[in-house]
N, C-alpha and C positions, 0 to 999 in steps of 0.2 A: 422555569424556576422551580425548584424542587421545594417539597414541604419544609418547613422549619423543624429543627430537630426538638425533641420534647426536652425540657427542661429536666434535668437529673436531680437528685436530693442525696449525696453521698453519706450524709450523717443520719438518714432514715433507720438503716440497717447495714449488715454485712453485705447482703445482697445486692443493695443498691450502690454500696461502695466498691464491690466487684465490678458492676456494670459501668459505673461512672469511670474506672481505673482503664477499663477495656477501650471505652470509648475515646478517652483523652490519649493513650497510647496510641489506638488505630489513628487519630487525626493527626498527631504527631508525624507520624510515619506517611501522611498524606494518602492513606489506603480509604478507599470507599468500604462499604458495608459488604459489597459483592467480593471485592478481593480478598478480604480478610476471612470470608466464608469458604473460598476456595481453597484457602491456606490450611483450613482446619477440617475440610471435607464434610461441611454442613450447608444449609441453606441460608442465604441472605436474611431470610424471616427470623431463622434462629437466633443470629447474631444479634438481630434488633430485639428480640425478645429477652435476651442475655442483658445487653445494654442498658435497656429500660426496667430491668429487674420483674418482668413479666412472668418469666419460666428461667430461674436462676441455672446456671452449668452444673451439670454433674460433676464427679471427680475426674473422669477421663478427659473431658472437654476442657476443663479448667487448666489441666495439665497440659494439654495440647496449645491453647491459647497462651500460657505462661511462657512456653517454648519458643512459640512464634514471635511473640512481643517481646520477649525477653525480659521478663517479669516475673521472678520466683515469687514474688509477695503475693500473687494471686492464688498460689497453692497453700501459701502460709494462711491465707484469709479463708479459704474454704472450710476449713473445721469450724469456725466461727459463725460460718452462714448454716452449716449442719446443726450446731447446737440452737440455732434460732429458729430452727425447724420444728424443736419441741412447741407444744401449745404455750400459750401465755401462762395459763396456771402452773404448767410443769417447770417452766424457765424461773418462775419467781421461786417456787419451792426449792427447786435444786441450788440456786442461790443462796436460800437462807438454810439450806441443809449444810452447806460446805462452811457456815460460821457457827452452826448450833454448838452451844454446850453440851445439851442434852438431847438425846433423840429415843423416843419409844415409839416401837414398830410392832404391829400386829400384821403378819402377811401369810398369806397361802402359798405362796413361793418364797424361795429365799430373798430377801431384800438385796437391791442391787449393789450396795455398798460391801456384801459379806458374800457375793456371787464370783465364781472362778470363770475364766473366759469360755470355757466348753459348755458350761450351764447356762451362761449368758448367750452364747451363740444359739444353743438350742431353743431357748424361749423366743429370742429375737425373731430367729429364723420362722416362727410359725406365723407372724404378723407381718414381715419385712416384705419388699418387693423381691425380683428376681436377681436384682443388681448384687451380686456378691461383695463388689467393692463398697457399695453403701452399707451392707449389712456388717462388713468388717469394721468400717469406720465408725459405725453405731456402737458396736462392741468396744472398740478402743476408747471412745468417749466414756463409756460406763466404767471400763476399767481405769479411768484416769481419775474419776472421782474417789478412788481409793485414796488419793494423796492427803485427804481429811486425817487418815491415821497417822500422817508424818509430821501432823502440827506439833509443835511445842507442847501444847496443852490440848491434847485429842478430847474429842467428846465422850460422855458415857453414853453407852448404847446399851437397851435393853430392848429385846427382840422376844416377842410371843410368836412361835413359827408353828403352823398348822403341819401336822406331821405328814400329811399328804405331800408336801413340799419336799420331803424326802424320800417316800416310799415310792411316789410315780416315777417313771425312769424318764428323765429329760434329757436327749441325746443318746446317751448309752449308760450300761451299768457302770462302765469305766468312769465315765463323766461324773456319774453319781458318787463313785469312791473319792475321786478328787474333790468333788464340793464337800462332801462330809468332812474328810480330813481338812479342808481349810477350815471349816466351822470349827472342828476339834481344836484347832491350833489357835483360832483366834478368841475362843472363851479362855484360853490360858491368859490373854490380856487382862489386868486387872480392871478395866472399865468397859468391858464387854461381856454381856450376860445373854443367855439364851434359854428361854424355857418351851418345851414341846408341849403343844395342844392336842392330846389324843384324837384319834379318829371319831371316838365315840363320845365326843363333847360338843357341845353347841359351838358353832362357829358362824362365821358371816362370808358371802361370796367376794368380798372385796379386801382391800388393804386400808389400814390406818396409820399414819405417821404423825406424833406429836412432837414438836421441835420446842425446845426452850433456848430462846436467843440471847445473845450476851448483854442486851439492854434491858432484859427481864421479860420481853414480850414472849407469848406463848402463842403457837400457831399450830393449826391440824390440818393435814393434806389426806383425802379420802379419794379412792380410786377403784373403779370397777373396770370392766372389759373395754378398753378403749375410749375411757370417759375418766376425767378426775376433775377435783374441786379444791381449791386453797382457801382455807378459812383462816380470819384474822379476829373476827368478832368473839369476845371471851364466851358469850352465850353458846355459840357453835364449839368452841374449843372445848368448854366444859362438858358438853353433850357427847363428842368423840371420846373424851378422857373417861368419863363413866362407861362408855361401851368398851373402851379397851380395858378398863378395871375389872369388867364383868367376864372378858376373853381370859384376862391373866388369871382370875380366880379358879379357872378350871383346867388350868395347866399344870404340868407336873412341876416340882420344885428344881432347882438348877442342878442337883447333884443326880436326880432320878433323870432329868432331860439328857444330861451328857451319858449316862449308861444306857437309855432308849435310843440315843442317837448311835452309839457304837454298836447295838443290837440291829438296827436298821442298816448300818453299814455292812456286816457280816453277811445280810441277805443279798446285797448286790454284788459279791464276791463269786 
């Protein structure tokens, strides 16, 4: 008599839901793990890992399973699983950022909401795996966050941007021109402002994002290389607000920033 199947918890996460759905479809067809594994050219152990959410499927395996099991919804669930792959602190921040009334950012690179595809791909490619499909999916998810600008009442965004974000080449000079043109386009919107922090001014190695939420709550997100923390306590938010204020005090005013950004653009041509 075989070992009893591990009880699944589809409500726990998207990867648990995918695993539960795959097992349910497999058992409806009266297929064993070996049989399904053979149909998608993986080991039986891999199928077990997928079904129990211990090692969720990549994009290509998800597509294969969807085709074999006749379940297109698996492909539709996959981006949700990818979004869940963000660390917990990042998921909460991204959720609140999408609803924020006001966003104040300091960044040593162009913030995600203002990145073009080529710039995002170049940055994310530095730390991603060699799976190009996963890289493109991550870039797509970042671009989808721009839907915040299509809201009926889009947020006010004030960015203090380190000059090095535009002087360093990310991707290629052509990509940098595209990125700068996008910034110059976005600052024409009445609720988006960018101030450039010159190279000779005091800076910090990470980024800060301050959110003002619809209910009046203010939060802060600070991120370094591969790490980040989301803060909700007023004492922490005030501390990052003071740091942001000091950085902003060293930045060029809006008009001078636009002229400096245009000068940097010419150097990339």
